[in-house]
FIMARZA-724139 format. One record per residue: x, y, z of N, C-alpha, C in turn. Coordinates in nm, 2 decimals. Last residue first. Layout:
# residues N
X  Y  Z  X  Y  Z  X  Y  Z
...
# end
This chain:
# residues 138
0.43  1.60  -1.47  0.45  1.74  -1.31  0.46  1.86  -1.37
0.20  1.39  -1.54  0.32  1.45  -1.57  0.32  1.54  -1.41
0.04  1.16  -1.37  0.06  1.26  -1.48  0.17  1.32  -1.45
-0.07  0.89  -1.35  0.05  0.94  -1.25  0.10  1.06  -1.35
-0.27  0.65  -1.44  -0.29  0.88  -1.43  -0.19  0.94  -1.36
-0.14  0.54  -1.57  -0.22  0.50  -1.50  -0.30  0.59  -1.42
0.14  0.54  -1.63  0.03  0.47  -1.82  -0.11  0.48  -1.73
0.26  0.61  -1.42  0.26  0.72  -1.57  0.16  0.61  -1.68
0.18  0.54  -1.14  0.26  0.52  -1.24  0.18  0.59  -1.37
0.21  0.63  -0.85  0.10  0.63  -0.91  0.17  0.61  -1.04
0.37  0.42  -0.51  0.43  0.49  -0.71  0.27  0.51  -0.82
0.59  0.41  -0.27  0.40  0.35  -0.39  0.43  0.45  -0.43
0.88  0.26  -0.18  0.76  0.41  -0.20  0.68  0.33  -0.33
0.97  0.20  0.14  0.94  0.18  -0.01  0.82  0.25  -0.06
1.21  0.29  0.39  1.17  0.29  0.20  1.12  0.26  0.07
1.05  0.17  0.63  1.16  0.10  0.55  1.20  0.14  0.38
0.88  0.36  0.59  1.02  0.42  0.72  1.11  0.31  0.64
0.76  0.43  0.28  0.73  0.44  0.41  0.88  0.40  0.50
0.62  0.72  0.09  0.70  0.68  0.18  0.69  0.66  0.27
0.34  0.79  -0.12  0.40  0.78  -0.01  0.47  0.72  -0.01
0.33  0.92  -0.37  0.24  0.90  -0.28  0.25  0.86  -0.15
0.50  0.97  -0.66  0.50  0.93  -0.55  0.42  1.00  -0.49
0.37  0.92  -1.06  0.37  1.06  -0.94  0.42  0.96  -0.75
0.63  0.79  -1.23  0.50  0.85  -1.22  0.47  0.94  -1.07
0.85  0.74  -1.42  0.80  0.63  -1.34  0.64  0.69  -1.30
1.08  0.77  -1.68  0.95  0.88  -1.63  0.87  0.74  -1.53
1.34  0.66  -1.70  1.25  0.77  -1.79  1.13  0.71  -1.66
1.68  0.79  -1.73  1.59  0.72  -1.64  1.43  0.73  -1.74
1.89  0.97  -1.76  1.92  0.85  -1.79  1.81  0.76  -1.78
1.82  1.17  -1.51  1.91  1.16  -1.55  1.92  1.02  -1.67
1.63  1.21  -1.32  1.58  1.20  -1.44  1.70  1.13  -1.48
1.55  1.16  -0.97  1.69  1.16  -1.06  1.66  1.07  -1.18
1.46  1.00  -0.72  1.44  1.11  -0.78  1.52  1.19  -0.90
1.34  0.63  -0.79  1.51  0.75  -0.82  1.43  0.90  -0.83
1.28  0.31  -0.80  1.27  0.43  -0.81  1.40  0.59  -0.75
1.33  0.03  -0.84  1.36  0.08  -0.83  1.32  0.24  -0.90
1.30  -0.29  -1.03  1.24  -0.26  -0.89  1.25  -0.14  -0.82
1.43  -0.17  -1.24  1.30  -0.28  -1.25  1.24  -0.24  -1.09
1.57  0.12  -1.22  1.58  -0.02  -1.16  1.46  -0.06  -1.25
1.47  0.34  -1.22  1.65  0.37  -1.17  1.63  0.19  -1.18
1.19  0.57  -1.30  1.26  0.41  -1.26  1.41  0.42  -1.31
1.11  0.87  -1.08  1.16  0.75  -1.20  1.22  0.64  -1.16
0.86  1.08  -0.95  0.98  0.98  -0.96  1.03  0.89  -1.09
0.70  1.37  -0.92  0.73  1.27  -0.97  0.86  1.18  -0.97
0.56  1.46  -0.62  0.69  1.50  -0.70  0.69  1.34  -0.78
0.49  1.39  -0.36  0.38  1.41  -0.48  0.43  1.44  -0.61
0.76  1.42  -0.18  0.58  1.28  -0.14  0.53  1.48  -0.27
0.96  1.46  -0.11  0.91  1.44  -0.28  0.80  1.39  -0.25
1.02  1.50  0.11  0.99  1.60  0.08  0.99  1.61  -0.14
1.09  1.26  0.21  0.97  1.34  0.23  0.93  1.41  0.15
1.30  1.10  -0.06  1.29  1.14  0.11  1.16  1.23  0.03
1.40  0.89  -0.31  1.29  0.95  -0.29  1.32  0.99  -0.15
1.84  0.85  -0.36  1.64  0.80  -0.29  1.50  0.86  -0.31
1.97  0.82  -0.56  1.96  0.94  -0.53  1.77  0.86  -0.53
2.12  0.56  -0.50  2.17  0.68  -0.45  2.14  0.80  -0.48
1.89  0.36  -0.46  2.05  0.38  -0.32  2.17  0.52  -0.37
1.58  0.38  -0.49  1.71  0.35  -0.56  1.86  0.40  -0.43
1.35  0.24  -0.28  1.40  0.34  -0.31  1.53  0.31  -0.40
1.10  0.01  -0.40  1.23  0.02  -0.35  1.31  0.15  -0.40
0.79  0.06  -0.51  0.92  0.00  -0.56  1.02  0.01  -0.40
0.43  -0.09  -0.53  0.54  -0.01  -0.46  0.70  -0.07  -0.50
0.18  0.14  -0.72  0.27  0.02  -0.71  0.40  0.01  -0.64
-0.16  0.27  -0.72  -0.02  0.28  -0.68  0.08  0.10  -0.67
-0.46  0.38  -0.82  -0.39  0.30  -0.78  -0.21  0.28  -0.76
-0.64  0.67  -0.61  -0.54  0.59  -0.73  -0.50  0.48  -0.67
-1.02  0.79  -0.61  -0.87  0.66  -0.61  -0.75  0.70  -0.68
-0.96  1.09  -0.66  -1.07  1.03  -0.69  -0.94  0.90  -0.61
-0.90  1.40  -0.45  -1.08  1.37  -0.56  -1.05  1.24  -0.58
-0.90  1.22  -0.12  -0.88  1.27  -0.30  -1.00  1.26  -0.32
-0.85  1.38  0.15  -0.94  1.24  0.18  -0.94  1.30  -0.08
-0.62  1.37  0.43  -0.68  1.42  0.24  -0.77  1.33  0.23
-0.56  1.39  0.74  -0.57  1.33  0.63  -0.66  1.37  0.54
-0.20  1.60  0.81  -0.34  1.59  0.78  -0.40  1.49  0.75
0.07  1.55  1.02  -0.01  1.45  0.95  -0.10  1.52  0.92
0.33  1.70  1.21  0.20  1.63  1.22  0.11  1.63  1.04
0.53  1.86  1.09  0.58  1.75  1.10  0.41  1.67  1.11
0.45  2.12  1.00  0.61  2.08  0.97  0.57  1.93  0.95
0.28  2.17  1.18  0.39  2.25  1.22  0.50  2.16  1.18
-0.05  2.35  1.11  0.09  2.31  1.02  0.15  2.33  1.09
-0.36  2.39  1.23  -0.28  2.46  1.21  -0.12  2.40  1.22
-0.66  2.25  1.11  -0.55  2.23  1.18  -0.48  2.33  1.13
-0.92  2.05  1.01  -0.89  2.16  1.01  -0.81  2.12  1.14
-0.93  1.76  0.81  -0.99  1.85  0.95  -0.95  1.95  0.97
-1.00  1.69  0.54  -1.06  1.63  0.63  -1.05  1.63  0.79
-0.90  1.87  0.31  -0.88  1.86  0.38  -0.93  1.78  0.45
-0.97  1.69  -0.02  -1.06  1.79  0.03  -0.98  1.75  0.16
-0.72  1.71  -0.34  -0.86  1.63  -0.29  -0.87  1.73  -0.16
-0.50  1.79  -0.48  -0.55  1.59  -0.42  -0.66  1.55  -0.44
-0.31  2.02  -0.64  -0.44  1.98  -0.54  -0.48  1.85  -0.59
-0.05  2.08  -0.67  -0.08  1.95  -0.70  -0.21  1.96  -0.66
0.23  2.35  -0.75  0.12  2.27  -0.62  0.04  2.18  -0.73
0.39  2.51  -0.88  0.46  2.41  -0.79  0.32  2.34  -0.67
0.30  2.84  -0.84  0.35  2.76  -0.91  0.36  2.63  -0.82
-0.01  2.98  -0.72  0.12  2.95  -0.73  0.17  2.81  -0.79
-0.30  3.04  -0.61  -0.29  3.07  -0.74  -0.12  3.09  -0.75
-0.38  2.74  -0.41  -0.39  2.91  -0.45  -0.34  2.88  -0.55
-0.49  2.48  -0.19  -0.42  2.59  -0.32  -0.45  2.69  -0.29
-0.27  2.48  0.14  -0.43  2.54  0.09  -0.40  2.59  -0.07
-0.07  2.25  0.19  -0.11  2.35  0.18  -0.22  2.38  0.11
0.17  1.92  0.26  0.02  2.01  0.23  0.01  2.15  0.21
0.51  1.83  0.13  0.30  1.93  0.22  0.26  2.01  0.20
0.71  1.85  -0.01  0.59  1.75  -0.01  0.49  1.75  0.11
0.80  2.05  -0.15  0.85  2.05  0.00  0.81  1.95  -0.03
0.80  2.13  -0.39  0.93  2.14  -0.38  0.95  2.10  -0.25
0.46  2.05  -0.43  0.62  2.00  -0.50  0.82  2.01  -0.47
0.27  2.08  -0.22  0.38  2.17  -0.25  0.49  2.11  -0.32
-0.08  1.95  -0.21  0.09  1.90  -0.21  0.16  2.04  -0.29
-0.36  2.07  -0.15  -0.28  2.10  -0.25  -0.10  2.01  -0.21
-0.70  2.06  -0.07  -0.54  2.01  -0.03  -0.46  2.04  -0.17
-0.98  2.27  -0.03  -0.90  2.17  -0.17  -0.78  2.17  -0.08
-1.18  2.24  0.21  -1.13  2.29  0.16  -1.05  2.21  0.07
-1.27  2.05  0.44  -1.33  2.08  0.34  -1.29  2.13  0.21
-1.13  2.24  0.74  -1.21  2.12  0.70  -1.29  2.07  0.54
-0.84  2.39  0.61  -1.00  2.35  0.69  -1.04  2.29  0.65
-0.54  2.50  0.80  -0.60  2.42  0.70  -0.72  2.44  0.79
-0.21  2.76  0.85  -0.33  2.70  0.87  -0.45  2.62  0.80
0.07  2.65  0.83  -0.03  2.66  0.78  -0.21  2.65  0.81
0.33  2.63  1.01  0.25  2.76  1.04  0.12  2.80  0.94
0.46  2.39  0.81  0.46  2.49  0.93  0.42  2.58  0.93
0.22  2.24  0.58  0.40  2.32  0.58  0.36  2.40  0.72
0.13  1.88  0.73  0.07  2.08  0.63  0.22  2.16  0.72
0.19  1.51  0.65  0.25  1.67  0.67  0.14  1.77  0.61
-0.06  1.33  0.54  0.02  1.44  0.46  0.05  1.52  0.50
-0.19  1.05  0.43  -0.19  1.20  0.53  -0.07  1.23  0.49
-0.51  0.98  0.22  -0.36  0.95  0.20  -0.35  1.07  0.34
-0.72  0.78  0.01  -0.73  0.89  0.13  -0.59  0.89  0.15
-0.73  0.62  -0.16  -0.86  0.67  -0.18  -0.83  0.81  -0.08
-0.53  0.44  -0.29  -0.57  0.51  -0.21  -0.70  0.57  -0.24
-0.41  0.08  -0.39  -0.55  0.20  -0.37  -0.56  0.29  -0.23
-0.12  -0.13  -0.46  -0.29  -0.08  -0.33  -0.35  0.04  -0.39
0.07  -0.42  -0.51  0.03  -0.31  -0.54  -0.10  -0.25  -0.41
0.39  -0.59  -0.58  0.29  -0.53  -0.41  0.20  -0.40  -0.46
0.56  -0.93  -0.67  0.48  -0.72  -0.71  0.32  -0.73  -0.62
0.84  -1.02  -0.61  0.71  -1.02  -0.58  0.67  -0.86  -0.57
1.05  -1.10  -0.86  1.00  -1.05  -0.76  0.88  -1.03  -0.70
1.30  -1.39  -0.87  1.12  -1.34  -0.92  1.14  -1.19  -0.78
1.61  -1.44  -1.05  1.58  -1.38  -0.91  1.40  -1.37  -0.93
1.72  -1.74  -1.19  1.65  -1.61  -1.22  1.60  -1.55  -1.13
# end
């Protein structure tokens, strides 16, 4: 029987790309636009997920990342990306689903909620705040 190494971590700060042409200011509330996976200023708009405070002022270009201090530390678990419907940068901040015991997907069909995607490594590793640990609904 194959065994899998369990990897987990804690994030109190993250770096996420800022939406193109969006000016953000240090100390203001940062939100992830779950439609794009990019940072925006918090506003009365659906699909935003407030995560913390901007750590620096800048104008986004869609790729440059801005550091954000989270409202509270989050515990995350590492999963592989599903081969068929893998999470991508645009799904950071969104809910992902367990496709297998060691992989997450963006497709909810026939799957169970895993939690919120916080980070996606270049090797496809997905860092997920599990629903049971506060990875609240979308």
